[in-house]
C-alpha positions as CSV (number, residue, x, y, z in Angstrom):
1,X,8.1,8.8,-21.2
2,X,7.2,10.0,-17.7
3,X,9.5,8.6,-14.7
4,X,6.8,6.1,-13.5
5,X,6.5,4.6,-16.9
6,X,10.1,4.5,-17.3
7,X,10.8,2.8,-13.9
8,X,8.2,0.3,-14.6
9,X,9.6,-0.5,-18.1
10,X,13.0,-1.0,-16.5
11,X,11.5,-3.3,-14.0
12,X,9.7,-5.5,-16.4
13,X,6.8,-6.6,-14.1
14,X,5.1,-9.6,-15.7
15,X,2.2,-11.2,-14.1
16,X,3.3,-14.7,-12.8
17,X,0.3,-15.5,-11.0
18,X,-3.3,-14.0,-11.7
19,X,-6.1,-15.5,-9.5
20,X,-9.0,-15.1,-7.0
21,X,-8.7,-16.2,-3.2
22,X,-12.0,-16.9,-1.6
23,X,-11.3,-17.5,2.2
24,X,-14.0,-18.5,5.0
25,X,-13.7,-19.0,8.5
26,X,-10.6,-18.3,10.8
27,X,-7.7,-18.4,8.5
28,X,-4.2,-16.5,8.2
29,X,-1.3,-17.0,5.5
30,X,2.2,-15.9,5.5
31,X,3.1,-14.8,2.4
32,X,6.7,-16.3,2.1
33,X,6.8,-15.5,-1.8
34,X,7.4,-12.0,-2.1
35,X,11.3,-11.9,-2.5
36,X,11.8,-10.2,-6.0
37,X,8.2,-9.7,-6.5
38,X,5.5,-7.1,-6.3
39,X,1.9,-8.3,-5.3
40,X,-1.2,-6.1,-6.3
41,X,-4.4,-7.3,-4.7
42,X,-7.9,-5.8,-4.0
43,X,-10.6,-7.1,-1.5
44,X,-13.9,-7.4,-3.2
45,X,-15.9,-8.8,-0.4
46,X,-15.4,-8.9,3.5
47,X,-12.7,-7.8,5.9
48,X,-9.2,-9.3,6.5
49,X,-5.9,-7.8,8.6
50,X,-2.4,-7.4,7.4
51,X,0.9,-7.0,9.4
52,X,4.4,-6.6,8.4
53,X,7.7,-5.1,9.4
54,X,7.7,-1.3,8.6
55,X,4.4,-1.0,9.9
56,X,3.3,0.6,13.4
57,X,0.2,-1.9,13.8
58,X,-1.6,-4.3,11.7
59,X,-3.9,-2.6,8.9
60,X,-7.5,-3.7,8.6
61,X,-8.4,-4.4,5.1
62,X,-12.1,-3.9,3.7
63,X,-14.2,-4.4,0.4
64,X,-12.9,-1.5,-1.9
65,X,-9.5,-1.6,-0.8
66,X,-6.8,-2.2,-3.4
67,X,-2.9,-2.5,-2.0
68,X,0.6,-3.3,-3.5
69,X,3.2,-5.0,-1.5
70,X,6.2,-3.6,-3.3
71,X,9.1,-4.3,-1.0
72,X,9.7,-8.1,-0.5
73,X,9.3,-8.0,3.4
74,X,7.6,-10.8,5.3
75,X,3.8,-10.4,5.4
76,X,1.0,-12.0,7.4
77,X,-2.5,-11.8,6.3
78,X,-5.7,-13.2,7.5
79,X,-9.2,-13.1,9.3
80,X,-7.4,-13.3,12.7
81,X,-3.4,-12.9,12.6
82,X,-3.4,-14.9,16.2
83,X,-4.3,-17.9,14.0
84,X,-1.7,-20.4,13.1
85,X,-0.5,-19.3,9.8
86,X,0.0,-21.5,6.5
87,X,2.5,-20.8,3.9
88,X,1.1,-18.9,0.9
89,X,3.4,-20.9,-1.4
90,X,1.5,-24.2,-0.1
91,X,-1.8,-22.6,-0.3
92,X,-1.5,-20.6,-3.5
93,X,-0.7,-23.3,-6.3
94,X,1.3,-21.5,-9.1
95,X,-0.1,-24.0,-11.6
96,X,-3.7,-22.8,-10.9
97,X,-3.0,-19.4,-12.1
98,X,-6.0,-17.8,-13.8
99,X,-8.5,-19.7,-11.1
100,X,-10.0,-18.8,-7.9
101,X,-8.8,-20.5,-5.1
102,X,-11.2,-21.4,-2.4
103,X,-9.7,-21.7,1.2
104,X,-11.4,-23.0,4.4
105,X,-14.7,-23.1,2.6
106,X,-14.8,-19.8,1.4
107,X,-17.2,-17.2,1.5
108,X,-16.3,-14.6,3.8
109,X,-13.7,-12.5,2.2
110,X,-12.8,-12.5,-1.5
111,X,-9.5,-10.9,-2.9
112,X,-8.3,-10.7,-6.5
113,X,-5.3,-9.9,-8.0
114,X,-1.7,-10.8,-9.4
115,X,2.0,-11.5,-8.3
116,X,4.4,-9.8,-10.6
117,X,8.1,-11.0,-11.3
118,X,10.4,-8.2,-11.8
119,X,13.7,-7.6,-13.4
120,X,15.9,-8.5,-10.4
121,X,19.2,-6.5,-11.5
122,X,16.9,-3.2,-10.8
123,X,14.3,-4.1,-8.4
124,X,16.3,-4.0,-5.3
125,X,17.5,-0.6,-5.8
126,X,14.1,0.6,-7.2
127,X,11.8,-0.9,-5.0
128,X,13.6,-0.7,-1.4
129,X,12.5,3.1,-1.0
130,X,9.0,2.4,-1.6
131,X,6.5,2.4,1.3
132,X,6.0,-1.3,2.8
133,X,2.4,-1.1,1.9
134,X,0.7,1.0,-0.6
135,X,-3.1,1.0,0.0
136,X,-5.7,3.0,-1.8
137,X,-9.7,2.8,-2.1
138,X,-11.2,2.1,-5.2
139,X,-14.6,3.8,-4.2
140,X,-16.0,7.2,-5.2
141,X,-14.4,8.3,-8.4
142,X,-11.7,5.7,-8.8
143,X,-13.9,4.2,-11.7
144,X,-11.0,3.0,-13.7
145,X,-9.3,0.9,-10.9
146,X,-12.8,-0.4,-9.9
147,X,-13.4,-1.3,-13.7
148,X,-10.2,-3.2,-14.0
149,X,-10.7,-5.4,-10.9
150,X,-14.4,-6.0,-11.7
151,X,-13.6,-7.1,-14.9
152,X,-10.8,-9.4,-13.7
153,X,-13.3,-10.9,-11.4
154,X,-15.6,-11.6,-14.1
155,X,-12.7,-13.2,-16.2
156,X,-11.7,-15.4,-13.3
157,X,-15.2,-16.5,-12.7
158,X,-16.6,-17.3,-16.1
159,X,-13.4,-19.1,-17.3
160,X,-14.2,-18.1,-20.9
161,X,-11.5,-18.8,-23.7
162,X,-8.5,-16.5,-23.1
163,X,-9.5,-15.4,-19.7
164,X,-6.3,-16.0,-18.1
165,X,-4.5,-13.5,-20.7
166,X,-7.1,-11.1,-20.2
167,X,-7.0,-11.3,-16.5
168,X,-3.2,-10.9,-16.5
169,X,-3.6,-7.7,-18.8
170,X,-6.1,-6.1,-16.5
171,X,-3.7,-7.0,-13.6
172,X,-1.1,-4.4,-15.1
173,X,-3.9,-1.9,-15.4
174,X,-4.7,-2.5,-11.9
175,X,-1.1,-2.1,-10.4
176,X,-0.4,1.0,-12.6
177,X,-3.8,2.5,-11.5
178,X,-3.2,1.7,-7.8
179,X,0.3,3.6,-8.0
180,X,-1.2,6.5,-10.0
181,X,-3.9,6.9,-7.1
182,X,-1.4,6.7,-4.2
183,X,0.6,9.6,-5.9
184,X,-2.6,11.5,-6.4
185,X,-3.4,11.5,-2.7
186,X,-2.4,14.3,-0.2
187,X,1.5,14.8,0.6
188,X,2.9,12.2,3.2
189,X,5.9,11.5,4.8
190,X,7.2,8.7,2.5
191,X,11.0,9.1,1.0
192,X,12.4,7.8,-1.9
193,X,11.9,8.3,-5.8
194,X,8.3,7.4,-5.7
195,X,7.3,9.6,-2.9
196,X,9.0,12.4,-4.7
197,X,6.9,12.0,-7.7
198,X,3.7,13.2,-5.9
199,X,5.6,16.4,-5.1
200,X,4.8,18.7,-8.0
201,X,8.2,20.6,-8.2
202,X,10.4,17.3,-7.2
203,X,8.3,15.4,-9.7
204,X,8.8,18.0,-12.6
205,X,12.8,17.8,-11.6
206,X,12.6,13.9,-11.9
207,X,10.7,14.0,-15.2
208,X,13.6,16.6,-16.7
209,X,16.1,14.0,-15.8
210,X,14.2,11.1,-17.1
211,X,13.3,12.9,-20.4
212,X,16.7,13.7,-21.1
213,X,19.5,11.8,-18.9
214,X,22.4,12.7,-21.1
215,X,21.8,16.6,-20.6
216,X,24.5,17.8,-18.3
217,X,22.1,18.8,-15.5
218,X,23.2,20.8,-12.4
219,X,21.3,21.5,-9.3
220,X,21.0,25.2,-10.3
221,X,19.7,24.1,-14.0
222,X,17.1,21.7,-12.1
223,X,16.2,24.3,-9.5
224,X,15.4,26.9,-12.0
225,X,13.3,24.4,-14.3
226,X,11.0,23.8,-11.5
227,X,10.7,27.5,-10.1
228,X,12.9,27.0,-6.8
229,X,16.1,28.4,-5.3
230,X,18.9,26.2,-5.6
231,X,19.3,25.8,-1.8
232,X,15.5,25.1,-1.3
233,X,15.2,22.5,-3.9
234,X,18.7,20.7,-3.1
235,X,17.5,20.2,0.7
236,X,13.9,19.3,-0.4
237,X,15.2,16.8,-3.1
238,X,17.7,15.1,-0.3
239,X,15.0,15.2,2.3
240,X,12.8,13.2,0.0
241,X,14.5,11.1,-2.2
242,X,17.2,10.5,0.3
243,X,20.1,11.5,-2.1
244,X,21.3,14.4,-4.1
245,X,19.9,15.1,-7.5
246,X,23.2,14.6,-9.2
247,X,23.5,11.3,-7.4
248,X,20.2,10.4,-8.5
249,X,20.8,11.3,-12.0
250,X,24.0,9.3,-12.0
251,X,22.4,6.2,-10.6
252,X,19.5,6.5,-12.8
253,X,22.0,6.8,-16.1
254,X,23.9,3.4,-14.8
255,X,20.6,1.6,-14.8
256,X,19.7,2.6,-18.2
257,X,23.4,1.8,-19.1
258,X,22.9,-1.5,-17.7
259,X,20.0,-2.3,-20.0
260,X,22.1,-1.1,-22.9
261,X,24.7,-3.6,-22.0
262,X,22.6,-6.5,-21.5
263,X,19.9,-6.1,-24.0
264,X,21.7,-4.1,-26.7
265,X,24.5,-4.4,-29.2
266,X,26.0,-0.7,-28.8
267,X,29.7,-0.3,-27.8
268,X,30.8,1.1,-24.7
269,X,31.9,4.4,-26.2
270,X,28.3,4.7,-27.9
271,X,26.5,3.9,-24.6
272,X,28.8,6.5,-22.7
273,X,28.0,9.2,-25.4
274,X,24.2,8.4,-25.1
275,X,24.3,9.2,-21.3
276,X,26.3,12.4,-21.6
277,X,29.7,11.0,-20.8
278,X,32.5,12.4,-23.0
279,X,34.9,9.7,-22.7
280,X,34.5,5.9,-22.1
281,X,36.8,6.1,-19.1
282,X,34.7,8.6,-17.3
283,X,31.6,6.2,-18.0
284,X,33.4,3.2,-16.8
285,X,34.6,4.8,-13.6
286,X,31.0,6.3,-12.8
287,X,29.5,2.9,-13.6
288,X,31.7,0.8,-11.3
289,X,31.3,3.4,-8.4
290,X,27.6,3.2,-8.6
291,X,27.0,-0.4,-9.6
292,X,30.0,-2.2,-7.7
293,X,31.3,-4.0,-11.2
294,X,32.9,-2.8,-14.4
295,X,30.6,-2.7,-17.2
296,X,31.9,-5.6,-19.3
297,X,31.8,-7.9,-16.5
298,X,28.4,-6.8,-15.5
299,X,27.3,-7.6,-19.0
300,X,28.9,-11.0,-18.9
301,X,27.7,-11.9,-15.5
302,X,24.0,-11.2,-16.3
303,X,24.1,-12.9,-19.4
304,X,25.4,-15.9,-17.5
305,X,22.5,-15.5,-15.0
306,X,19.9,-15.2,-17.6
307,X,21.1,-18.1,-19.2
308,X,21.6,-20.2,-16.0
309,X,18.9,-19.5,-13.6
310,X,15.5,-20.8,-14.1
311,X,14.0,-19.6,-10.7
312,X,13.2,-15.9,-10.9
313,X,13.9,-15.4,-7.0
314,X,17.8,-16.6,-8.2
315,X,18.2,-14.5,-11.1
316,X,20.7,-11.8,-10.5
317,X,22.1,-13.4,-7.4
318,X,25.7,-13.9,-8.8
319,X,25.8,-10.4,-10.1
320,X,25.3,-8.9,-6.7
321,X,27.5,-11.5,-5.3
322,X,30.3,-10.6,-7.8
323,X,29.7,-6.8,-7.0
324,X,29.6,-7.3,-3.4
325,X,33.0,-9.2,-3.4
326,X,34.7,-5.7,-4.7
327,X,32.4,-3.4,-2.9
328,X,31.3,-4.4,0.6
329,X,28.7,-1.7,0.9
330,X,26.7,-3.0,-2.2
331,X,26.4,-6.3,-0.4
332,X,25.0,-5.6,3.2
333,X,22.4,-7.5,4.3
334,X,18.9,-5.7,4.0
335,X,17.3,-4.8,7.3
336,X,14.1,-6.3,6.1
337,X,15.3,-9.7,5.5
338,X,14.9,-12.8,7.9
339,X,12.4,-13.4,10.3
340,X,10.2,-10.8,11.8
341,X,8.4,-10.4,15.4
342,X,4.8,-11.4,15.6
343,X,4.1,-8.0,16.9
344,X,0.7,-8.4,16.3
345,X,-0.4,-11.1,18.7
346,X,-0.6,-8.8,21.8
């Protein structure tokens, strides 16, 4: 399985709301429902503006644009960002999934897409290095993405039997296609594992680690695999991914271990062996260093969270809090949380 597919499988994105949004006149929304979620939408008619922390200036979205919001940062979107915003959670009723929401009379701009819940145990680590906004055009040769969007619009508008389920499946296709297209575009200054996938050589190194995480990879071995010198590979990997190759490999192993601990019935010794560790002690030490909590406690707290937390935003909160008590560096407040300045008001 390729790295992007593996990461998405680990995140387990599932469509929570798939709907159309038909707005008219002057309007603005604050997207206050992004924590622990990914939004993927396409503008099929008209234009609007989007602003968020992490962008130098508001971005104009027009018909043919598809955009993904993966970071959970506060966002404002509207025809005029100086207008008094409404909260999206008040306007976009989750009980109306599979429908078209008409706002302010509709007719000027139409968006279609979905909001995805993700596995919050891994979401923070995997999503925090993604660009705040992933924007691609659906024009030209982007036929597959355009097809998914057009078919989703048709399903939402016609409301045939099974249309809600079909729209949800199409939303997954739309998300993956948008990420693919973003990676296929010319190199950019983004950092993180996602940006590294767009680099042919770094992407090949990531693919090798993901294909065989138990292999005793060294920087020299990975560099040789992708046809680079050790020093050049190590420097480029660290610059783009923001950590060393071995640190990335270790963190990926621990995420896989976390899945096995929560969803499997293997012993710690077997999990350790499957990820390249010769002893259970070495595995326990690495897991606690990376995840901030012992493997057994991770499994226990994760199970308690899954049983007791009905709100997806709260899922995994006790796990992070428990880890943070022992290892403060894992519980530092995100620089993207809280309120943000209305820099687009001028």
